[in-house]
C-alpha positions in Angstrom: -9.8 -10.1 33.8 -12.4 -9.0 31.4 -11.9 -6.4 28.6 -14.3 -4.0 30.3 -12.2 -4.1 33.5 -8.7 -4.0 31.9 -9.4 -0.9 29.7 -11.9 1.8 30.4 -14.5 2.2 27.7 -12.2 2.4 24.6 -13.9 3.4 21.4 -13.8 0.9 18.6 -14.7 1.2 14.9 -16.2 -1.8 13.1 -16.3 -1.7 9.3 -18.6 -4.6 8.3 -21.2 -4.6 5.5 -23.2 -7.7 6.7 -25.8 -6.0 8.9 -26.6 -9.0 11.1 -22.9 -9.8 11.7 -22.1 -6.1 12.5 -24.9 -5.9 15.1 -23.9 -9.2 16.7 -20.2 -8.1 17.0 -21.2 -4.7 18.3 -23.6 -6.2 20.8 -20.9 -8.5 22.2 -18.3 -5.8 22.5 -20.8 -3.3 24.0 -21.7 -5.8 26.7 -18.0 -5.8 27.7 -18.0 -2.0 28.0 -16.6 -1.0 24.7 -18.0 1.9 22.7 -18.6 0.7 19.1 -19.3 2.7 16.0 -20.3 0.8 12.8 -19.6 1.7 9.2 -20.7 -0.4 6.2 -18.2 0.8 3.6 -14.5 1.7 3.4 -15.4 5.3 2.6 -17.7 5.6 5.6 -15.1 3.9 7.8 -12.4 6.4 6.7 -14.7 9.3 7.3 -15.6 8.0 10.8 -12.0 7.5 11.9 -10.9 10.9 10.6 -13.7 12.6 12.5 -13.6 10.6 15.7 -10.4 8.8 16.6 -10.8 5.2 17.8 -8.6 2.9 19.8 -8.9 -0.1 17.4 -10.3 -0.9 13.9 -12.1 -4.1 13.2 -12.1 -4.5 9.4 -14.0 -7.0 7.3 -11.6 -8.1 4.6 -14.3 -8.2 1.8 -16.7 -5.2 1.6 -19.3 -5.5 -1.2 -17.1 -8.1 -2.8 -14.0 -5.9 -2.9 -10.8 -6.3 -0.9 -10.7 -3.7 1.8 -7.0 -3.9 2.7 -6.5 -0.7 0.8 -8.2 1.1 3.7 -5.2 0.2 5.9 -2.8 1.7 3.3 -4.8 4.9 3.4 -4.7 5.1 7.1 -1.0 4.5 7.3 -0.3 7.1 4.6 -2.2 9.6 6.7 -0.1 8.6 9.8 -3.1 7.1 11.6 -1.5 4.3 13.5 -4.6 2.6 14.8 -4.3 -1.2 15.5 -6.3 -3.2 13.0 -8.0 -6.6 13.5 -8.9 -8.1 10.1 -11.8 -10.5 10.0 -12.4 -12.6 6.9 -13.8 -15.7 5.4 -10.6 -16.1 3.4 -8.9 -18.6 5.7 -5.8 -19.7 3.7 -2.3 -19.2 5.1 -1.4 -17.0 2.1 -4.4 -14.8 2.7 -3.6 -14.4 6.4 0.0 -13.5 5.6 -1.3 -11.0 3.0 -3.6 -9.4 5.6 -0.8 -9.0 8.1 1.7 -7.7 5.5 -0.8 -5.1 4.4 -0.7 -3.6 7.9 -3.2 -5.7 9.8 -2.1 -6.4 13.4 -4.1 -9.6 13.7 -6.3 -11.8 11.4 -9.4 -13.7 12.5 -11.1 -16.1 10.1 -14.9 -16.5 9.9 -16.8 -18.2 11.4 -15.6 -17.4 14.8 -17.0 -17.3 18.3 -17.6 -13.9 19.9 -15.4 -14.8 22.9 -12.4 -15.2 20.7 -13.1 -11.9 18.9 -13.3 -10.2 22.3 -10.1 -11.8 23.4 -8.3 -10.7 20.2 -9.6 -7.1 20.7 -8.4 -7.0 24.3 -4.9 -8.4 23.3 -4.5 -5.8 20.5 -5.5 -3.0 22.8 -3.1 -4.2 25.5 -0.3 -4.6 22.9 -0.9 -1.1 21.6 -0.5 0.2 25.2 2.6 -1.9 25.6 4.1 -0.4 22.4 4.4 2.9 24.3 6.0 1.2 27.3 9.8 0.9 27.9 9.8 -2.8 28.3 8.3 -6.0 26.8 7.4 -9.3 28.4 6.3 -12.4 26.5 6.2 -15.7 28.4 9.7 -16.1 30.0 11.2 -13.4 27.8 11.7 -9.9 29.0 13.2 -6.9 27.2 14.2 -3.5 28.5 14.0 -1.1 25.5 15.8 1.7 27.2 18.8 -0.3 28.6 18.7 -2.5 25.5 18.8 -5.7 27.6 17.0 -9.0 27.2 16.6 -12.0 29.3 14.9 -15.4 29.5 13.9 -16.0 33.0 17.0 -15.4 35.1 19.3 -15.8 32.2 20.6 -12.7 30.5 20.7 -12.9 26.7 23.9 -11.6 25.1 22.5 -10.2 21.9 24.1 -8.2 19.1 22.1 -5.1 17.9 20.6 -6.9 14.9 19.5 -9.8 17.1 18.0 -7.5 19.7 15.9 -5.8 16.9 14.8 -9.2 15.6 13.8 -10.5 19.0 11.9 -7.3 19.7 10.0 -7.7 16.5 9.1 -11.3 17.3 8.0 -10.3 20.8 5.7 -7.6 19.4 4.0 -10.3 17.3 3.8 -13.4 19.6 2.0 -16.4 18.1 1.9 -14.9 14.6 3.6 -16.5 11.6 6.3 -14.0 10.5 7.6 -14.4 7.0 11.1 -13.7 5.8 9.8 -10.8 3.7 8.1 -9.2 6.7 11.4 -9.3 8.6 13.4 -7.9 5.8 10.9 -5.1 5.3 10.1 -4.3 8.9 13.4 -5.0 10.7 16.0 -4.3 8.0 13.8 -1.8 6.0 14.4 -3.4 2.6 11.8 -2.0 0.2 11.9 -5.2 -1.8 12.8 -8.7 -0.7 16.2 -9.7 -2.2 17.3 -13.3 -2.6 19.3 -13.6 0.6 19.8 -15.9 3.6 20.2 -12.9 5.9 17.0 -13.7 7.9 17.8 -17.4 8.3 21.4 -16.6 9.5 20.2 -14.2 12.2 17.3 -16.3 13.2 19.7 -19.3 13.6 22.0 -17.2 15.8 19.1 -15.8 17.9 17.5 -19.3 18.4 20.8 -20.6 19.8 20.9 -17.8 22.4 17.2 -17.8 23.3 16.7 -21.6 23.2 19.5 -23.3 25.1 19.7 -27.1 25.4 17.1 -28.4 27.9 14.8 -25.4 27.5 11.5 -25.5 25.7 12.1 -24.0 22.3 10.3 -20.6 21.8 11.3 -19.7 18.3 9.9 -22.2 15.8 10.4 -22.5 12.0 7.2 -22.9 10.0 7.9 -24.8 6.9 7.3 -22.7 3.7 5.9 -19.9 5.8 8.4 -18.3 8.2 8.9 -18.2 12.0 6.8 -17.9 15.1 7.5 -16.9 18.7 5.5 -19.7 20.5 5.1 -19.2 24.2 1.9 -21.2 24.7 3.5 -24.6 25.5 
């Protein structure tokens, strides 16, 4: 199903200072039915989103040579909870993690094909809609947020409250590398990351319940990076 068919004409804000790139992105998204507004600076982007709400922000990581992640901080401080797709030529793992920790919901490195950008936009809009739902479904995993129940296929998962919260967090970020610090800050609300094995202990317990012997492992450890909920295999 195309983005234009799945969501009716959502309004997007693109903050990109490379004129040619901005028009190419806007043209692709407009062809799919999206309404796209372009801003070339962080200040213009903030003014645009304050005056006319958008369903999603596409933000170039470097604007006029400066890191634009501070724009996300400003939006969050004003309680503007718009999903953010960060696009950047900074392709290192540390840079992607920094972009996600700063509040980005997804990170796409340049150069990219327009079809992938469109797919990321559609996925983020769908995820934003799912966040207001009472259930989550990722691959064989299902979660009822009202009844506080989770299952893998036909198998009910007997989860403790902390494990339920942790699995919910992973299911809201499928395919993304989640660091220990992100889990400590977002799940357990630590303001700083203490030296603790709390995350590893809970991930270990959760993996044993989600991935039983004979089943394809869904929760993978990424060496020196963190963990990922991988449902693509």
